[in-house]
C-alpha positions in Angstrom: 0.1 34.3 25.8 -2.2 36.3 23.8 -4.6 38.4 25.6 -7.8 36.7 24.5 -6.8 32.8 25.3 -8.2 32.3 28.8 -11.4 33.4 27.3 -10.9 31.3 24.3 -10.3 28.2 26.6 -13.5 28.7 28.5 -15.7 29.0 25.5 -14.2 26.0 23.8 -15.1 24.3 27.1 -18.7 25.6 27.3 -19.1 24.5 23.4 -17.7 20.9 24.0 -20.0 20.5 26.8 -23.1 21.7 25.2 -22.5 19.7 22.1 -22.1 16.5 23.9 -25.3 16.9 25.9 -27.2 17.2 22.6 -29.0 14.1 21.4 -27.1 13.9 18.1 -23.8 15.0 18.9 -21.4 15.4 15.9 -17.8 13.9 16.1 -16.0 15.8 18.7 -12.7 13.9 19.0 -10.8 16.7 17.0 -11.4 19.1 20.0 -8.8 18.8 22.6 -9.6 19.4 26.4 -8.3 23.4 27.2 -5.7 23.8 29.7 -7.1 25.8 32.7 -6.7 29.5 32.5 -6.5 32.3 34.4 -9.0 35.3 34.4 -8.8 38.1 32.0 -7.2 41.2 34.0 -5.7 43.2 31.1 -5.7 43.8 27.3 -8.8 45.0 25.2 -10.7 42.0 26.1 -10.7 43.5 29.9 -13.0 46.5 28.5 -15.6 43.9 27.9 -18.0 42.1 30.2 -17.5 38.3 30.5 -21.0 37.6 28.3 -19.8 40.2 25.7 -16.0 38.4 25.5 -17.5 35.0 25.3 -20.0 36.1 22.3 -16.9 37.5 20.7 -14.9 34.3 21.1 -17.6 32.1 20.0 -18.2 34.3 17.2 -14.4 34.1 16.2 -13.8 30.4 16.7 -13.6 29.7 13.2 -10.9 32.1 12.8 -8.7 29.5 15.1 -9.6 26.3 13.7 -11.9 25.8 10.5 -13.4 23.0 11.8 -15.6 25.0 13.7 -17.0 26.1 10.7 -18.1 22.5 10.0 -19.3 22.1 13.5 -21.4 25.4 13.4 -23.0 24.6 9.8 -24.2 20.9 11.0 -25.7 22.5 14.6 -27.6 25.1 13.0 -28.8 23.2 9.7 -30.5 24.1 7.2 -29.0 27.4 7.7 -26.0 27.4 5.3 -23.8 29.5 7.2 -20.3 28.3 8.4 -20.3 30.9 11.4 -22.5 31.0 14.4 -25.9 32.6 14.1 -27.5 34.7 17.2 -29.7 31.7 17.8 -26.8 29.2 18.1 -24.5 31.2 20.4 -27.6 31.6 22.6 -27.7 28.2 22.9 -24.3 26.9 22.9 -23.5 29.7 25.8 -26.5 29.3 27.8 -29.0 32.1 27.5 -31.4 31.5 30.0 -31.7 35.2 30.8 -31.4 36.4 27.4 -28.0 37.9 28.2 -26.3 36.4 25.2 -29.0 37.6 22.8 -28.8 41.3 24.3 -25.1 41.3 24.2 -24.8 40.1 20.5 -27.2 42.9 19.4 -25.4 45.5 21.3 -21.8 44.1 20.2 -23.5 44.5 16.6 -24.2 48.2 17.3 -20.8 49.1 18.6 -19.3 47.5 15.4 -17.6 44.7 17.4 -19.7 42.0 15.3 -20.9 42.3 11.9 -23.7 41.0 10.6 -23.6 39.1 7.2 -27.4 38.9 6.4 -28.9 41.7 8.1 -32.4 41.1 6.3 -33.0 37.6 7.8 -34.7 37.3 11.3 -32.3 38.5 14.0 -32.1 34.9 15.7 -30.7 33.9 12.2 -28.2 36.8 11.9 -24.9 35.2 11.0 -22.3 37.0 12.9 -18.4 37.4 12.5 -15.4 39.4 14.3 -14.1 41.9 12.1 -10.4 41.2 11.4 -9.1 44.0 12.7 -11.3 43.7 16.0 -10.3 39.9 16.5 -6.4 40.7 16.0 -6.5 43.6 18.4 -8.6 41.1 20.8 -5.8 38.6 20.3 -2.7 40.4 20.3 -3.6 43.5 22.5 -2.6 46.1 19.6 -4.2 47.2 16.3 -2.5 45.6 13.0 -2.0 48.3 10.5 -2.2 45.9 7.4 -6.0 44.6 8.5 -7.2 47.9 8.7 -9.9 48.8 6.1 -9.6 51.8 3.8 -9.9 55.2 5.1 -8.6 53.8 8.6 -4.6 54.7 9.5 -2.9 53.7 12.5 0.2 56.2 13.2 2.5 55.9 16.0 5.6 58.1 15.2 5.4 61.8 15.7 8.2 64.4 16.6 8.4 65.6 20.1 5.4 68.2 21.1 7.9 70.7 21.6 9.3 70.3 18.0 5.8 70.5 16.2 5.8 73.6 14.4 2.8 75.9 14.8 2.3 79.7 14.7 3.4 82.1 17.4 -0.2 82.6 18.9 -0.3 78.8 19.2 3.0 77.9 20.9 1.8 78.7 24.7 -0.8 76.0 24.3 1.7 73.0 23.2 2.7 72.2 26.8 -1.0 71.9 28.0 -2.4 69.8 25.4 -1.4 66.4 27.1 -3.6 67.7 30.3 -6.3 68.7 28.1 -6.5 65.0 26.7 -6.6 63.7 30.1 -9.4 66.0 31.5 -12.7 64.4 31.8 -14.6 67.3 30.9 -13.2 67.6 27.3 -14.9 65.2 24.7 -13.6 66.4 21.6 -10.4 68.6 20.6 -11.3 70.2 17.0 -8.0 71.3 15.2 -8.8 73.8 12.2 -6.1 74.7 9.6 -5.0 74.1 5.8 -3.7 70.5 4.8 -0.4 70.1 5.8 -0.2 72.7 8.6 0.6 69.9 11.1 -3.1 69.5 12.5 -2.9 65.4 12.8 1.1 65.8 14.0 0.0 68.1 16.9 -2.7 65.7 18.1 -0.4 62.8 17.5 2.3 64.1 19.7 0.4 65.2 22.3 -1.1 61.4 22.6 2.4 60.3 22.4 3.2 62.0 25.5 0.5 59.8 27.1 2.0 56.6 25.3 -0.9 56.5 22.8 -1.0 56.1 18.9 -3.6 57.7 16.7 -6.0 55.8 14.6 -7.5 58.3 12.1 -10.5 58.1 10.0 -10.9 60.0 6.9 -14.1 58.3 5.1 -17.6 59.1 5.1 -19.4 59.3 8.8 -21.2 56.2 9.0 -19.4 54.4 5.9 -18.0 50.8 6.3 -14.9 51.7 7.9 -16.7 53.6 10.8 -17.9 50.7 12.7 -14.8 49.3 13.1 -13.1 52.6 13.8 -15.7 52.9 16.7 -14.8 49.1 17.8 -11.1 49.3 17.9 -11.1 53.0 19.6 -13.6 51.2 22.6 -11.1 48.7 22.6 -7.4 50.0 22.7 -5.9 53.0 24.1 -5.4 55.2 21.1 -6.5 58.6 20.3 -9.0 58.7 17.6 -9.1 61.1 15.1 -11.7 62.1 12.5 -10.8 63.9 9.2 -13.6 65.7 7.7 -13.6 68.5 5.2 -17.2 70.0 5.1 -17.4 72.8 2.4 -18.5 76.5 2.7 -22.6 76.1 3.9 -22.1 72.4 5.2 -22.3 71.1 8.5 -21.2 67.5 9.0 -22.7 65.7 12.3 -20.3 63.8 14.2 -22.2 60.8 16.5 -21.1 60.2 19.7 -18.2 57.3 19.7 -19.8 54.4 22.0 -17.6 53.4 24.7 -15.0 55.8 24.5 -13.4 57.3 27.5 -11.3 59.9 26.0 -11.5 63.0 24.0 -12.4 62.7 20.1 -9.8 64.3 17.9 -11.2 66.3 14.9 -9.2 67.7 12.0 -10.7 70.0 9.6 -10.2 73.1 7.5 -11.3 76.6 8.1 -14.3 76.1 6.3 -17.8 74.5 6.7 -19.6 73.5 10.2 -19.7 70.8 12.8 -22.2 69.1 15.0 -23.5 66.4 16.9 -23.3 64.6 20.1 -19.6 63.9 19.7 -18.9 67.6 19.9 -20.4 68.3 23.3 -17.9 70.2 25.6 -15.2 70.5 22.8 -12.4 72.8 22.5 -11.1 74.3 19.3 -7.8 75.2 17.9 -7.2 77.2 14.9 -3.7 76.8 13.2 -2.0 79.7 11.7 1.2 79.9 9.4 4.3 79.3 10.9 7.1 81.8 10.8 10.4 82.1 8.8 12.2 80.4 12.3 10.3 77.0 11.9 10.4 76.9 8.2 14.3 77.3 8.4 14.5 74.4 10.9 11.9 72.2 8.9 14.1 72.7 5.7 17.2 71.9 7.5 15.7 69.0 9.1 14.8 67.6 5.5 18.3 67.7 4.2 19.2 71.3 3.1 22.7 72.4 4.8 22.2 75.1 7.3 25.1 77.1 5.6 23.5 76.9 2.3 23.8 80.2 0.4 20.3 80.3 -0.7 18.6 78.8 2.4 17.3 82.2 3.4 16.0 82.9 0.3 14.2 79.8 0.1 12.9 80.4 3.8 11.4 83.9 2.7 9.9 82.8 -0.8 8.2 79.8 -0.4 5.9 79.9 2.3 4.7 76.4 2.4 2.9 74.2 5.1 5.1 72.3 7.5 4.0 69.2 6.1 4.7 70.2 2.6 8.2 71.4 3.5 8.9 67.8 4.9 7.7 66.5 1.7 9.6 68.8 -0.5 13.1 69.0 1.3 13.9 65.5 0.8 13.0 65.8 -3.2 14.6 69.1 -3.5 18.1 67.7 -2.3 17.7 65.1 -4.7 17.1 67.6 -7.2 20.3 69.2 -6.3 22.4 65.8 -6.5 21.1 65.1 -9.9 22.5 68.5 -11.2 25.8 67.6 -9.4 25.6 70.1 -6.4 25.6 69.2 -2.9 23.8 73.0 -1.9 20.1 73.2 -2.7 19.3 76.1 -4.7 15.7 77.9 -5.0 15.3 76.2 -8.4 15.6 72.7 -6.8 13.0 73.6 -4.3 10.7 75.2 -7.3 11.0 71.9 -8.8 10.4 69.8 -5.9 7.2 71.7 -4.9 5.9 70.4 -8.2 5.8 66.8 -6.9 3.4 67.8 -4.1 -0.1 66.5 -4.1 -1.7 69.0 -6.5 -4.3 66.5 -8.1 -7.3 68.3 -6.7 -5.7 71.8 -7.4 -5.3 70.7 -11.2 -8.9 69.6 -11.8 -10.1 73.2 -11.3 -7.3 75.2 -12.3 -4.5 74.9 -15.4 -0.9 75.3 -14.9 0.4 77.8 -17.2 4.0 78.0 -18.7 6.6 80.5 -17.0 8.0 83.0 -19.0 11.7 83.8 -19.3 12.1 86.9 -16.8 13.4 89.2 -19.7 10.3 88.4 -21.5 7.8 90.6 -19.5 5.1 92.8 -21.2 5.5 96.7 -22.4 3.6 98.5 -20.1 3.1 102.3 -19.3 4.8 104.1 -17.1 1.9 104.3 -14.5 1.2 100.3 -15.0 5.2 99.8 -14.6 5.2 101.6 -11.3 2.3 99.5 -10.2 3.5 96.6 -11.1 6.9 96.9 -9.5 4.5 97.7 -6.5 2.7 94.4 -6.5 6.0 92.8 -7.0 7.6 94.3 -4.0 4.4 93.3 -2.0 4.4 89.7 -3.1 8.0 89.4 -2.2 7.8 91.1 1.0 4.3 90.1 2.1 5.3 88.1 5.2 7.2 90.8 6.6 4.8 93.3 5.7 2.2 91.3 7.7 4.1 91.2 11.0 5.4 95.0 10.3 2.0 96.6 9.6 0.8 98.7 12.5 -3.0 98.1 11.9 -4.5 94.7 12.7 -6.0 92.3 9.9 -2.9 92.8 7.4 -2.5 89.1 6.1 0.3 87.5 4.0 -2.4 87.2 1.2 -2.0 89.6 -2.0 -5.0 90.7 -4.0 -4.5 92.2 -7.3 -6.5 93.5 -10.1 -5.3 93.8 -13.4 -7.8 95.8 -15.5 -7.7 96.4 -19.4 -9.1 95.4 -23.0 -8.5 92.0 -24.4 -4.9 91.7 -25.7 -3.3 94.5 -23.5 -0.9 91.9 -21.8 -2.7 91.2 -18.6 -2.3 87.1 -18.8 1.3 87.9 -19.8 1.9 90.2 -17.0 0.7 87.6 -14.6 3.0 84.8 -16.0 5.8 87.4 -16.0 4.9 88.1 -12.2 5.0 84.2 -11.3 8.5 84.1 -13.1 10.3 86.6 -11.0 8.6 85.1 -7.6 9.7 81.9 -8.8 6.3 80.3 -8.4 4.1 78.3 -10.4 0.9 80.2 -11.9 -2.5 78.3 -12.2 -5.5 79.9 -14.1 -8.9 79.1 -12.4 -11.1 77.0 -15.0 -14.4 78.8 -14.6 -16.4 76.0 -16.6 -15.1 73.6 -14.2 -15.8 75.7 -11.1 -19.2 77.2 -11.9 -21.7 74.7 -11.1 -25.5 74.6 -11.7 -26.2 73.2 -8.3 -26.5 75.2 -5.5 -23.6 75.5 -3.2 -21.4 73.6 -5.4 -19.6 76.9 -7.0 -18.9 78.1 -3.4 -17.3 74.7 -2.5 -14.9 74.6 -6.0 -13.9 78.0 -4.9 -12.8 77.1 -1.6 -11.1 74.0 -2.6 -9.1 76.0 -5.5 -8.1 78.7 -3.2 -7.5 76.4 -0.1 -5.0 73.9 -2.2 -3.1 77.7 -3.6 -2.8 78.4 -0.2 -0.9 75.3 1.0 0.8 74.9 -2.3 2.2 78.5 -2.2 1.2 79.1 -6.0 -0.2 82.0 -7.7 -3.6 82.0 -8.7 -5.0 83.8 -12.0 -8.7 84.4 -11.9 -9.2 85.3 -15.6 -12.6 87.5 -16.4 -13.0 87.8 -12.9 -15.8 90.0 -13.5 -17.8 86.8 -14.4 -17.8 86.0 -10.7 -17.5 89.4 -9.0 -20.2 91.4 -10.8 -22.2 93.8 -8.7 -24.8 92.6 -6.4 -28.4 93.3 -7.7 -31.7 93.5 -6.3 -33.2 90.0 -5.7 -35.8 89.6 -8.4 -35.8 85.7 -8.7 -33.9 82.9 -7.5 -31.1 83.2 -10.0 -30.5 86.8 -8.3 -30.3 85.6 -5.0 -27.9 82.5 -5.8 -25.7 84.9 -7.8 -25.3 87.3 -4.9 -24.4 84.5 -2.7 -21.9 83.3 -4.7 -20.5 86.9 -4.7 -20.7 87.3 -1.3 -18.8 84.1 -0.5 -16.2 84.9 -2.8 -15.9 88.5 -1.0 -15.4 87.0 2.2 -12.8 84.0 1.1 -10.4 86.6 -0.7 -10.4 88.7 2.4 -8.8 86.0 4.3 -6.8 84.2 1.4 -3.3 83.9 2.7 -1.8 83.6 -0.8 -1.2 85.6 -4.2 -4.4 85.9 -6.6 -4.5 87.9 -9.5 -7.9 89.0 -11.0 -8.0 90.1 -14.7 -11.1 91.8 -16.0 -12.0 93.7 -19.7 -14.8 95.5 -17.8 -13.8 96.6 -14.2 -16.6 99.1 -14.0 -18.8 96.0 -13.8 -17.0 94.6 -10.5 -18.5 94.9 -7.0 -17.1 98.0 -4.9 -16.8 95.8 -2.1 -14.2 93.8 -4.1 -12.4 96.7 -5.3 -12.0 97.8 -1.6 -10.1 94.9 -0.9 -8.1 95.1 -4.0 -4.6 95.5 -2.9 -2.8 96.6 -6.2 -4.7 97.7 -9.4 -2.6 97.7 -12.4 -4.5 99.2 -15.6 -3.3 98.0 -19.1 -4.1 100.6 -21.7 -3.6 100.0 -25.5 0.2 101.0 -26.5 1.3 104.1 -27.6 3.5 104.4 -30.8 6.8 103.7 -29.0 5.3 100.7 -26.9 4.1 99.4 -30.3 7.4 99.6 -31.8 9.0 97.7 -28.6 6.3 95.0 -28.9 6.9 94.1 -32.6 10.6 94.0 -32.0 10.3 91.9 -29.3 8.3 89.6 -31.2 10.1 89.2 -34.5 12.8 87.1 -35.0 16.6 88.4 -34.3 17.4 88.0 -38.0 14.6 89.8 -39.6 14.9 91.6 -42.5 12.0 94.6 -41.8 13.1 97.8 -42.9 13.0 100.8 -40.1 10.9 102.7 -42.0 7.9 100.1 -42.2 8.5 99.3 -38.3 8.2 102.9 -37.8 4.9 103.1 -40.2 3.3 100.2 -38.4 4.1 101.6 -34.9 2.7 104.9 -35.6 -0.1 104.0 -37.9 -1.4 100.7 -36.6 -3.5 101.2 -33.6 -3.6 97.6 -32.5 -3.1 96.0 -28.9 0.0 94.1 -27.9 -1.8 90.6 -28.5 -2.8 91.5 -32.1 0.8 92.8 -32.7 2.2 89.4 -31.4 -0.1 87.8 -34.0 1.0 89.9 -36.5 4.5 88.9 -35.8 3.9 84.9 -35.4 2.0 85.2 -39.0 4.8 87.1 -40.7 7.2 84.2 -39.3 5.2 81.7 -40.4 5.2 83.0 -44.0 9.0 83.4 -43.7 9.2 80.0 -42.4 7.2 78.8 -45.6 9.3 80.7 -47.7 12.2 79.7 -46.4 13.9 83.3 -45.6 14.0 85.6 -42.7 11.0 87.9 -41.9 10.8 90.9 -44.4 8.7 93.8 -44.6 6.1 92.3 -46.7 5.3 89.7 -44.5 5.0 91.8 -41.6 2.6 93.9 -43.5 0.8 91.0 -44.5 0.4 89.9 -40.8 -0.8 93.4 -39.8 -3.6 93.3 -42.5 -4.7 89.9 -41.5 -5.2 91.5 -38.1 -7.3 94.1 -39.4 -9.4 91.7 -41.5 -9.9 89.5 -38.4 -11.6 92.3 -36.6 -13.5 93.9 -39.3 -11.6 97.2 -39.4 -9.9 98.7 -42.9 -6.1 98.4 -42.6 -4.1 102.0 -42.7 -1.3 100.0 -44.7 -3.3 99.3 -47.8 -1.5 101.9 -49.4 1.8 99.6 -49.2 0.3 97.0 -51.1 2.9 95.9 -54.1 5.6 98.7 -52.7 8.8 97.0 -52.3 9.6 97.3 -48.5 12.8 95.5 -48.2 15.9 96.6 -46.7 19.3 95.1 -46.0 19.8 96.4 -42.4 18.1 94.3 -39.9 16.5 96.6 -36.8 16.4 95.4 -33.2 
């Protein structure tokens, strides 16, 4: 027997009696006498008063038999609706004390009834029971197929002791179910990055109590909110609200009427929460999981425990638990498609690119990786600092555990300082290639917004997504956002300082790898410089470095004479970017002439670069001089 059937029988009998008493009773021969029924003792309907239950059933009779629609339309003419209005329900159910009307209005406020014509007089409000609510009343469970957008029912979770959390959260796992039963707890807020297991943690705790989780991830007060409120009042589930307030933004959470259990709230690390729904709340902040949990998650996802690359994968890819669960099966398929049984780091990197990166890619651009042997030509000092940065990135998690001083995180903040064309972006691409991670360049045109607070929100979004996906971020020309704070003389100064302050604080807590490039490091606020872990100064190349750059960018079969290479390297004070452009132009001329690159093409490319920057070329004396040699160099 369905949970609501006893109430249906009583309401049908009351409708029959009331209609047959009327002077102009319509034909009721199709309506059979209901069977005797027992009282409601369990199920969702047991949480309602008898009057509330009868109102809901009467409003939903058309869901059981379409002929009730014709009956209601005839009884409430000239109203055209086939669903009953408040006035008709009061007459059918007998409303001498006004209980039916009061119950109808209260059920509307609680989301158990919906009004099709809210602009009409309240007595003419046409009422309907939302489909998910009616299904829950009839079957005793929530039907996922009938839930509106932004509502999700989850019932399958790992055992609570198997949930991957940071070391500092491990002791409280066993205490969570007891907290959910404590009558003094009204809300449990779980903060952390996406994919950190925030909902999984709440769901695993609820599962130990025999409860599922109903998740709301839309606008508070939106169309799905009333259904969410109604279902949480009817069914023994843990309600969870997923909200993502931005920096400086506060989201108000109203009290869920009829809720006798704590409200779960899942949110990020920024933004504020307020409202009556958060009275007597407890907040848990999830931190990064350790290598032991990551190893277990990779193995559970299909990687072999004996795989030779497993330890390297665990150490190199610092993904959140949720992203590991998504990437592991894809990595295994990548290996199988390549004819391998064991997953290697290349498979994991390819799998991470299938993760949900849409939000990151709206604010940042993926840069193509460099071959490991195609790095920039650096000075000795820059090379040493670059190697320090590489070690810092490779061992950032171990360093955070081994460091004696508090506050050392897994985050790495690097500054690449130097003039245009000195190889800063090339070095960032080279670093990402050596780390086997993807590099995203922040698009300042998309991030910077004229509206107050939007720039900070965009920066927070791109930094948060980079942390979750474990990618390298490149903030090109970072001095535009990190300029020295000024005295406030107008509104523009004040809001520019706010953006600088936010970025300063956010980078300090950033848990990933970020590279800031600047052509004018002297313009960067000193507070930023104090928080930079590694600074690499990119100087214009000397003669020996210019020679290396030219040889690296010329085709292997070039026929440029060694004397010309020597003259260009010694006399042409160009940056690495300009030398690359010159070599590319020389290659274009050679392709057009269908022959290898010769000295005259290189000289032409060099002179073109000088013309572009408005300077006189030191190679003008070589015009018209044959510079070809039969011995290629390089």
